[in-house]
N, C-alpha and C positions, 0 to 999 in steps of 0.2 A: 525434683526427686531428691531425699535423704541421701548419705552415701548406704552402703548394700548391710554394714553392720548394724545399722537401724533397723530395717526388715528380719534380719537373722534372730536380733534380740525378739521382736515381736513375735514372729513364729514360733519361736523357743518358749517363750513364756506364754502364749498360748496353748500351745502343746502340754505342759504346765499345773496349767488351771482343767483340763478336759478329763477328768478321772478316771472314767469309764473306756479311754482310752478309744481306735477303730481309726477313720479315717475320716477327713476333714475336703469337704469341694467348694472352692468358691467358684461360679463362674463369674467371669468379667463382662462386662456389657458390649454388644455388637453397636453395629451402626444402624441407625434410629432414621428411616428411610423419610424424605419429607414429602415427595410426592412420586417416585419413580425411585427404584432401586439405589442407583447412581448419583440422587440429587440428595443427601444424608441431610440431618439436622448437625449443628458441633456437634461432636463427638464427646461426651462426657463418662468415663470411667466409673464404674460402682465404687463407692465411696470405702468400704472393706475390703476388698480385692486392692486398692492404691492404698490402705492403709497397711496391708500385710507382705503386697508384691510389689507397689510403688510404678510400677507400669500402666503406663495409659495406652496403653494400642487396645484396638479393638479386637473381640473372637478370643480371645485368652481363655482357658478354665487354670486353677493353681489348683493342687490339691498337698495335705500335707497328709502324711500317717502316721498316728501319732507315737503309737511305740515302734518302730523300725527307725524314727526321726530322721528320714527320704520327706525331700522337697519335692514335688516337680511344676512344671509349667508346658500344659496344651497348648498348641496353636500351630498355626500353616503358614510354612512360610512364603514369601511373595515370592509372585510366580513371574515369566520375565514381561506379560502382560502389565503387570501391576506395577513393574519398574516402568518403564515404559511410558504411563499416565506418574505416578508419584517419584521417580528417580529412584537411587539404590536404595533398600532399606537392609537394617541389621535382622540375621538369624536368628530365629525363636531360643537356638541356643546362645547367640551374644546377647539378649534383652535377658535372660535367663539369668546368668553370667553378672550379670550388673549388679542385680541383686541377691546372690549369693546364693544362689539355684548353681545346680548341674547337672541336673537330670530335666531333660525337655525331651519331647515326644509332639507329633503332628495329633491333630485335635479326634480326630479316629479314635488312637490307643488310649484317649481317656476313658473310655468307656469301658476296654477291655480292664482297665487296674481295678478300677471301681466296680462292675460286675463281680471279677476276683475275691472280692474284699466282703462283699455281700453273697455270695456262695461259701463265703467261710466262716460267716454267719459276725463277722466284725461290722458294730456299729457306721454308720454314715452321719454322719454330720452334715447339716447347711441350712442354711439361713431362711427364713421369708421371700419369696423373689417377689416382686415387685413390679415385674414390667412381663408382657404375655410371650415374648421369645427368650423370656429366660426358663421360664414357667417349663414351653416344651420342651427346651432342652435339660434339663433336669428330671422332666418326665420319663425323657429316652434314657438318661444316663442311668438313674434310677429304676428305671423300668415302673413308674408307679403312674397313672392316673394323674396329669397334669391339674386336673378338678380338685384332688385332694394330696395336694401335697403339704400343706397346710398340717396336714392331720401327724405330718410324719417330721416335721419342721422339727432343730434340737434346740430345748430349751439351755439345755447346758454351754449348747455354742452362742447361743443369745445372749445370755448372760455374765459369761468369759467375754464376746468380744464388745458389749455394753462398757461392762468396767473396765477395762482396757482404752478402752476409747474416751471417757470420761475424763481420765486424768492426763492433761495437755502436760508434752514434756518439752522441755526449753526450746525446742529446735519447730514444736508445734506454736508453741505462744509468736515464735517470730516471726511465721508465718502468716501470725492472724495479725499481728502489727503490720505486717505490709499490706494485708487487705483489708485493713484498719484504713490506712496512709489511701489504698482507690477507690475508699466509698468517703474518705473524707475529700478529695476533688469533686466526687462523684456531686454530692451535695452543695457544699459549696459554689459547683459550675450551675444545679437549679436555680439557686437564689440569686446568681447575678443575670440568669433569664428571664426570672422573674418578673412579669411588666403587664398589666393591661393587653386585650392583641396576640398575647403566644399564646401559641396553642399546647395544648399539654403533652404533647405526640412529639413537637419539639424537640421538648426537654427530656422528656421518657430518651429519645434515642441522644442527645446527645450524651446524657451520663451513661447508656449502656458504649456509648462511643468511648468514652474514657473508661469505662470498666475493663476493655479490650486493648486500649490503648498501655496499661500498664499490667494487666494482670489475663488470667482466664475467659471473661466475658463475668457476666451479671451474676448472683447466687443466689439469683429466684428471679421470676417476670415484674420489674419494679412498678410501685404505684405509685403513681403521679395527677393526684384527682384532688378536685374543688368538693371533690362529694366525698371527704374523711366518712361521713358517718358508713361509707359502705366500707366494709374492714380490710378487703380481697379485693380493688376495683382495680383491674385488667384495662377497660377500657383508658384510653386515651383522646378520645372523639372530642374535649371540652375545649371552649378558649376562654383564658383567663380573664376576669373580670373585674373592675373598681369596688371594695368591698366585700372580697372574699376571702378565704384561705384556701393556701394552697398541702397536702399532707404528698409529700415524699418519702414514701420508705422503699430503700432501694439497698443492695451490699452489694459485691464484689467477690470475687475467688481469686488468690494468690496463681501464679505459674504452678502450683503444686496445688492445686485448689483445697485450702482453706480460706474459709467463709468471711464475712463481715456484716451486720445487719444494722441498720442505724434508718430510724425515724426522723424528720426536721415536720413539723410545719411552721410553714409562718405566712404573712398577710401581700395578696398578690401586688399591692397598692406599696409594699416597705414599711408603713406602719401599721400597728393595732390597732384596731378601735379599743375603745374602753370597753366593753362589755368582752371579743375577744382575749383583751387581753386578761382581765381578772378569769376568763378559762383556765385561760395557759398558764395562768400565772398557779392555779391549781395545781395543774397536771403536771408540771414542774418540780413544786414542792413533794409531790410524790415521788419524784423520779428521783429527786437528789434525796431525798430521805432513805430510799434503798439502797443508794451507794453507802451513804453512812453506818447503817447497822447490818448490810449484809455477811454473812461468814457460816463457814462450814457447820453441819449439821442443821441446817434452815432450809428451807422451798415458802412450802405453803405460807408458813407465819409473813412470811415476805410481800404475799398479796393482799392476807387482812392489812397488814402493815398501809401499803399505798391507800388499799381502798379508805381505808379512814384517816389517813392525810385528804383525801379527797371528799369524802362526806363532812368531815369539818369544814372543807373551801366551799362549796355547794348548799352547807346550812349556812354559811354568813352570805351568800351570795343573794339567801330565799329561795332557790332551787329544791333541798331538802329542808325538814325540820327534826324536830328530834335532836338525843342524842349520837352521838356518831357514831360510837359502840355500837349501840342499839342496832342502827337501819344496817353495818352491816353485817352484824348474825344475824337478822331479820333479809337479807340478802338483796336488800333496795338498791347496791353499786350493780347490781347483774341488769339494771335499765340502760346506765350508764358506759359498763366499761362491759360486755360480755365476754370477756374473752381474759384467761389466765393470764401473768402479768407476764411473765418469759417464758425459754423454751431452753434447750439446748443448742449450744452452737460448737463448729468444728468442720469436718470435710462435708459434713451437712449441712443446711442452712435449720434445721431442727436436726439436730444428732440424732442418729440411730433409729428416730421415729419411724422408719419403712422397715423395723421390725419389732417393736413394740405397741402402742396401742393404736396406730394409725396403721399399720401393716396386717392385721391379724384378725380374722372374720371370730376368731374366740381366743383372746389373747388373755384366760382364766389360769391355766398353770403362767405363759409368762410375768403376769401382775401377781402369782406369789411369791416367786421367786426373785420378783423383784425390789417387793415386800424386804426381800433378805440382804440387799447387798444395794440398796436406794439410787441403782443410776438411774441418767433422765430418762431411759425407755419409757417407765410409766409417770408424768408428771405427777400423778395424784399420789405418787410415795420415792418421789424424789426430795432424797437429802443430799447438798453438795456437801462438796469435800474439799480441799487444795485440788488445785490441777480442773475444777469443774468450770465453765466459763458457760454465761447465762448473760441472756436479754432481759433489761429491765425496761421493759416496755407500756406504762401505765396510758390511759387515753381515755377521755371521756365525748361522748358519741352520743347525738340528739338524734336518733332515729323514728323518724315521723309514725310509720307500720307501726315500731316496738312498740311506742311510747301510747297509741291509741288505742292498742291490746292489752297493754297494760293498767290503761285508765279504766277501757271496759270491764277488764276482770276485777274490776276493784283491790288491783295488786299494792301492797306498801304504800296502804292509804296514809296510815299515821307517819309514815319519813316521808312520801313525795307531796311535792304542790306541784298539782297538776295543771292549775290554770298558770300556776308563772313560767309555765313554759312554753308557752304557744309561741313569745316574742322568738324561742330560741328552733324553731320547727326549720329553718332556713338556715339554721348557724352551720350543720356538714359538725365535722370530727374532727378531733386535735390529739393524737399521738406522741411522743417523745418517747426514744428507743436511743440504748448504748449498750457495749459488750461489757461483760462485768468479768475478770478474771480472781474467782475465788484463792483466799490466800487463807496463810494456817491462822493468820489472825483477823481474816475481814476480807477485804476486796479491794482493787484497783479496776479503772476504767482502762480497757486497751484501746491502747493509741497514745503518743506522746504530747496530742494536742488536743482540743475540742474542737467538732461540729459546732459553730456559736449556735447557743441554745438559749443564752439569759432574752429577755425580750432585747433591753440595750445590744447586745452582742448582734443578736440579727436584725435591728433597725439600720446598726452604725453599719455591718454590712454589705447591705443592700443600700445603703446610701452610697458607699464607695463605690 
């Protein structure tokens, strides 16, 4: 948790950005039972609640009165039964004071305050909920059918929060540097453990342990797989084999929940084959090119730039043909990289997407407003600004079913040598990812050192 001045300043700035006035409701997360109420998953507070209130405790509701300037925290003090099991706990009033709030009350009082605002005809602003229990809670607080909540979310609030969270402060960047250090330990641990006969599960478990040793745990479910062509492969059932590549996409959270997200792909034996090296260096060239050219005002230009570099490499390798620019314009690189170049990063590993393109069934109004303010919640509209953090993660994947579909449909035959793809059907995939902080003149890579990334660095590190 940062100092109270940080949270007071953020809340006051948010009020300034909501011109319509009214009240803002921020429900925090509750415990999520794994299989019965007393056996819960590791608690993770809602990121936006953390941003404005900083309190990593379950079952709290924060309310900001825009017009009066009053802030409230609603929550129930612990009972003696809680204290017996959990030890002494601070009162809600004490927690509130830590973040500069003097008004607190039991959770049941939140409905009364919000209900009064509704009866007065004042706007009530809230973000799209993404948890079922939060939907039920908001529905009860607002008197709205939970299934209809998305019709009432505040676009004004979405845009204001996203714009604030987009531009990272110095103390936020420092936390993300801490998260990088944990990520560095995770990825180098994976490289040290990598050898034929080792299970993917052993490596996944070890790097998750590292994330808990030094931080708040993983920032997302780790991908540790010899089937890198499956983009989100969370099965860790494989046993490492000679000749295969292991793709590790993993990140950590600092103790105040700022995230890192890195990917490395390396040979199980510690030495790349000629074919693996050729494709790897194509991806690395695209990755490093983005570091050279990324700057404020850009985003999709960077995706296309990475695709052009990789198309040039695949043409030289004989897998593609024609001119790289034409191939990219025709969409031919979609066969080999069917995802975007990167995403926002901060308190969420996909920053603010909970209330953007992936958080709403109808995000048309959000898209229109996001286009005005260029935030990361709509990546098709995103324009980077100083203080933005994005992932740089180009990849080349050989997905047999996808290749077969494109070939059957005769897609991009002017640019893809389908007959030359047969030797790559068991290749897997390669992705390389680092986190970039956009500056006023360009960008820099988060972290004061790099996870081994060149062919020479990886082979030397794994030999050691």
